[in-house]
C-alpha positions as CSV (number, residue, x, y, z in Angstrom):
1,M,-43.7,62.5,2.7
2,T,-46.7,60.3,1.7
3,V,-48.1,58.9,4.9
4,T,-49.7,55.4,4.6
5,Q,-49.9,54.3,8.2
6,V,-50.3,56.1,11.5
7,E,-49.6,54.3,14.8
8,W,-50.7,55.5,18.2
9,I,-47.7,55.1,20.5
10,E,-48.5,57.0,23.7
11,E,-45.3,56.2,25.5
12,V,-43.3,58.4,27.9
13,V,-39.9,59.2,26.3
14,E,-36.7,61.1,27.2
15,V,-36.3,64.3,25.2
16,E,-33.4,66.7,24.8
17,A,-34.9,70.2,24.4
18,R,-33.7,73.7,23.9
19,F,-35.4,76.5,25.9
20,T,-35.1,80.0,24.6
21,P,-37.1,83.3,25.2
22,R,-39.2,82.4,22.1
23,G,-40.2,78.9,23.5
24,M,-38.9,75.4,23.5
25,R,-37.8,73.1,20.8
26,P,-37.2,69.3,21.0
27,M,-33.7,68.5,19.7
28,A,-33.7,64.7,20.0
29,F,-35.6,61.9,21.8
30,V,-35.0,58.4,22.8
31,W,-37.5,55.7,21.8
32,Q,-37.0,51.9,21.7
33,G,-33.4,52.4,23.0
34,R,-32.4,54.6,20.0
35,R,-31.6,58.3,20.1
36,R,-33.5,60.1,17.3
37,P,-32.2,63.5,16.4
38,V,-35.0,65.9,15.3
39,R,-34.4,67.1,11.8
40,Q,-37.3,69.5,11.5
41,V,-40.2,70.7,13.7
42,T,-43.2,71.0,11.3
43,C,-45.9,72.3,13.6
44,V,-46.4,73.4,17.2
45,W,-49.7,73.8,19.0
46,T,-51.2,73.9,22.5
47,E,-53.9,71.5,23.7
48,R,-56.1,72.4,26.8
49,D,-58.2,70.0,28.8
50,G,-59.6,72.0,31.8
51,Q,-56.5,73.1,33.7
52,L,-54.2,70.6,31.9
53,V,-52.1,72.3,29.2
54,R,-50.0,70.4,26.8
55,R,-47.5,71.6,24.2
56,C,-47.5,69.5,21.1
57,F,-44.8,69.2,18.4
58,A,-45.1,67.5,15.0
59,L,-41.5,66.6,13.8
60,T,-39.4,64.4,11.6
61,D,-36.1,62.7,12.1
62,G,-35.7,62.3,8.3
63,E,-37.0,58.7,8.4
64,A,-40.5,59.1,9.9
65,A,-42.9,61.7,11.3
66,Y,-43.6,61.8,15.0
67,E,-45.8,63.7,17.4
68,L,-44.4,64.6,20.8
69,R,-46.4,66.1,23.7
70,F,-45.0,68.0,26.7
71,E,-46.9,68.4,29.9
72,P,-45.4,71.4,31.9
73,R,-47.1,70.5,35.1
74,S,-45.5,67.0,35.3
75,L,-42.5,67.9,33.1
76,R,-43.3,64.7,31.2
77,W,-42.8,64.1,27.5
78,Q,-44.8,61.6,25.6
79,L,-44.5,60.2,22.1
80,T,-48.1,60.1,20.9
81,R,-48.0,59.2,17.3
82,L,-45.8,57.8,14.6
83,A,-46.5,58.3,10.9
84,L,-44.8,55.9,8.4
85,E,-44.1,56.4,4.8
86,G,-45.2,53.4,2.7
């Protein structure tokens, strides 16, 4: 995918996730009233800000690339970025 535009979204979203002994994986998320199945998780990392810990996921639904962030303390998912192919 050749990315030509990145948009900062930073919206709380609903996420369907699978939890296993190896960790968690987003399976689908709802954004703008549309359910978007996750086709592939391309990268996973952890962000720390003091005591705040976030799990971040770069993923694609086959049409665009997204970044989701999970905050375990609040159990909140956020869509942080959208990368569009031009």
